[in-house]
C-alpha positions as CSV (number, residue, x, y, z in Angstrom):
1,M,30.0,22.0,13.3
2,D,32.5,21.0,10.3
3,K,33.7,18.0,12.8
4,L,30.4,16.6,13.2
5,K,29.7,16.8,9.4
6,R,33.4,14.9,9.1
7,Q,32.2,12.3,11.5
8,I,28.5,12.1,9.8
9,T,30.1,11.4,6.7
10,E,32.9,8.9,8.0
11,H,30.9,6.7,10.1
12,G,26.9,7.6,9.3
13,V,25.1,4.5,7.9
14,V,22.5,5.3,4.6
15,V,19.9,2.7,5.8
16,S,17.4,4.6,2.8
17,D,16.6,7.6,1.4
18,Q,14.4,8.5,5.1
19,V,16.9,6.6,7.2
20,L,20.4,7.4,8.3
21,K,22.1,5.5,11.2
22,L,24.5,7.2,13.7
23,D,25.2,4.5,16.1
24,A,29.1,5.5,16.3
25,L,28.1,9.1,17.3
26,L,24.8,9.4,18.9
27,N,22.7,6.6,19.0
28,H,25.1,3.6,20.9
29,Q,28.7,4.9,20.8
30,I,29.2,8.3,22.1
31,D,32.1,10.7,21.2
32,P,32.6,12.5,24.8
33,Q,34.8,15.1,23.3
34,L,32.5,16.2,20.3
35,T,29.3,15.7,22.5
36,M,30.8,17.9,25.0
37,E,31.2,20.8,22.1
38,M,28.0,20.1,20.9
39,G,26.8,20.7,24.3
40,R,28.3,24.1,23.9
41,Q,27.1,25.1,20.9
42,F,23.7,24.6,22.1
43,A,24.5,26.8,25.1
44,E,26.0,29.2,23.5
45,R,22.9,29.4,21.3
46,F,20.6,29.7,24.1
47,R,22.6,31.6,26.8
48,D,20.6,34.4,26.7
49,S,17.3,32.4,27.2
50,E,17.6,32.5,30.7
51,V,16.9,28.6,30.8
52,T,16.4,26.9,34.1
53,R,16.0,23.2,32.7
54,V,17.2,21.3,29.7
55,V,14.5,18.4,28.6
56,T,14.9,15.8,26.5
57,V,13.3,12.1,25.1
58,E,15.0,9.1,26.3
59,S,17.3,8.1,25.5
60,S,19.7,9.0,22.4
61,G,19.3,12.5,23.5
62,I,20.4,12.2,27.0
63,A,23.9,12.4,26.1
64,V,23.8,16.0,24.2
65,A,21.2,17.3,26.5
66,F,23.3,16.5,29.3
67,A,26.1,18.6,27.9
68,T,23.7,21.3,27.2
69,A,22.9,21.6,30.7
70,Y,26.1,21.1,32.4
71,E,27.4,24.0,30.1
72,L,24.4,26.2,31.0
73,G,24.1,25.0,34.8
74,V,21.2,23.6,35.0
75,P,19.4,20.4,35.8
76,L,18.6,17.7,32.7
77,V,14.9,16.1,32.8
78,F,14.6,13.2,30.3
79,A,11.0,11.9,29.1
80,R,11.0,8.8,30.2
81,R,9.5,6.1,27.4
82,K,7.8,3.1,29.6
83,K,6.4,3.9,33.2
84,T,8.2,2.2,35.9
85,L,6.8,1.0,39.6
86,L,7.3,3.9,41.1
87,A,5.9,6.2,38.5
88,E,3.5,8.6,40.3
89,P,-0.4,8.1,38.8
90,D,-0.7,11.8,37.6
91,M,2.6,12.2,35.2
92,L,2.3,14.0,32.4
93,C,2.0,11.8,29.6
94,E,2.1,12.1,25.7
95,R,1.7,8.8,23.3
96,V,3.7,9.4,20.4
97,P,4.8,7.4,17.3
98,S,8.7,6.4,16.7
99,F,9.8,6.8,13.2
100,T,12.9,4.9,13.5
101,K,11.2,2.0,15.8
102,G,8.0,2.1,14.0
103,I,6.0,1.8,16.8
104,V,3.7,4.1,19.1
105,T,5.0,4.7,22.5
106,D,4.1,6.8,26.0
107,I,6.4,9.5,27.1
108,L,6.2,10.8,30.5
109,I,7.6,13.4,33.1
110,S,6.9,13.7,36.5
111,R,5.1,17.2,37.5
112,E,7.5,17.7,40.3
113,F,10.2,18.1,37.4
114,L,8.2,20.9,35.8
115,S,6.6,24.0,36.9
116,P,5.3,27.2,35.7
117,D,8.1,29.0,36.7
118,D,10.4,27.0,34.3
119,R,12.0,28.0,30.8
120,V,12.8,24.8,29.1
121,L,15.4,24.1,26.3
122,F,14.6,21.2,24.5
123,I,17.2,18.9,23.1
124,D,17.4,16.2,20.9
125,D,19.4,14.2,18.4
126,I,17.7,14.1,15.1
127,I,14.4,15.5,14.5
128,A,12.5,13.6,11.3
129,N,8.9,13.8,11.5
130,G,9.2,15.7,14.9
131,D,6.4,13.2,16.6
132,A,8.1,12.8,19.7
133,A,9.2,16.4,19.5
134,R,5.6,17.7,19.6
135,G,4.7,15.6,22.5
136,L,7.2,16.9,24.3
137,V,6.1,20.2,23.0
138,K,2.7,19.4,24.9
139,I,3.7,18.1,27.6
140,I,5.8,21.1,28.7
141,E,2.8,23.5,27.7
142,R,1.0,21.1,29.9
143,S,3.0,21.9,32.7
144,G,2.6,25.4,32.7
145,A,6.6,25.9,32.0
146,E,7.9,28.2,29.0
147,L,9.7,26.7,26.0
148,V,12.3,28.7,24.9
149,G,13.5,26.9,22.2
150,A,14.9,23.5,20.7
151,G,18.3,22.4,19.7
152,I,18.5,19.5,17.5
153,V,21.8,17.5,16.6
154,V,21.0,16.2,13.1
155,E,18.1,18.2,11.2
156,K,16.7,16.3,8.5
157,C,15.2,18.9,6.2
158,F,13.5,16.7,4.0
159,Q,11.0,15.4,6.6
160,P,8.3,17.8,8.2
161,G,9.1,17.8,11.8
162,A,11.5,20.8,12.1
163,S,9.5,22.8,9.5
164,S,6.0,21.5,11.6
165,L,8.0,22.8,15.2
166,R,8.8,26.4,13.7
167,E,5.6,26.7,12.4
168,Q,4.1,26.2,15.9
169,G,6.7,29.1,16.9
170,V,9.4,27.1,18.4
171,R,13.0,28.5,17.9
172,L,15.0,25.6,16.4
173,E,18.8,25.6,16.3
174,S,20.2,22.9,14.3
175,L,24.0,22.1,14.4
176,V,23.8,20.0,11.0
177,R,21.2,20.3,8.4
178,I,20.5,17.4,6.0
179,A,19.2,17.9,2.9
180,S,18.9,14.3,0.9
181,L,20.1,10.7,1.7
182,A,19.1,10.1,-1.9
183,D,21.1,7.6,-3.7
184,G,23.0,6.4,-0.4
185,R,24.6,9.6,0.0
186,I,24.8,12.0,2.6
187,T,23.7,15.7,1.3
188,F,24.0,19.1,3.5
189,A,22.0,21.7,3.5
190,D,24.3,24.1,4.4
C-alpha cells in the first residue's frame, strides 16, 4: 500500500531503533478513508477463507479490525485488556507482556463470542515481538475456533513477532513491512 507507506514516512516518528510512533495514523488519531482502505485490503486477501469473526486486541487494532469486519460482513470481537465488573468468571484469558507499554496485562474474550464453529481472522496494527498476538492465538485455540490467518498493518521485520507466528503455521499478511528504524530512518522491506 503506497499511500500507507507515504503516510508512515510523513507522520511516523522514529523513537528508537526498535520503536516507531504512529499516533497520527493508528494509535491516537485515525484517518477514516485510509483505515477503510486497509480493511478492504485485508478483506480481499482473506475473502476466500470463510471468515466468521474478526478478532483484535484492545485498543489500537480496533479501527482496522472494524473496517475489515465491515468489508467481510462479519462481527468484530476485541480482546479486553481489563476485567470489568460485568465480566463473567469463565472468560478466555491469557497474560501477555506489552512491548510498547512495558507492562504485563491480561487479555480476555468472553466464551460467548468465540465457538468451535468460528473461522477467525486476527487483525492488528503493529507486530513487534508478537506477545499479544501469540496470546490471542492461544485464546482462539482454547475456544476451539479455527484461526484462518492474521492481518497486520505494520510488520517490523527486525523483531521476532511475525516470524514466530509464521513458524507456528499462521498465515500472516502485512500491508507494510519495515526492515529497519536505524539512524532515525524508516526503511521499508519491500
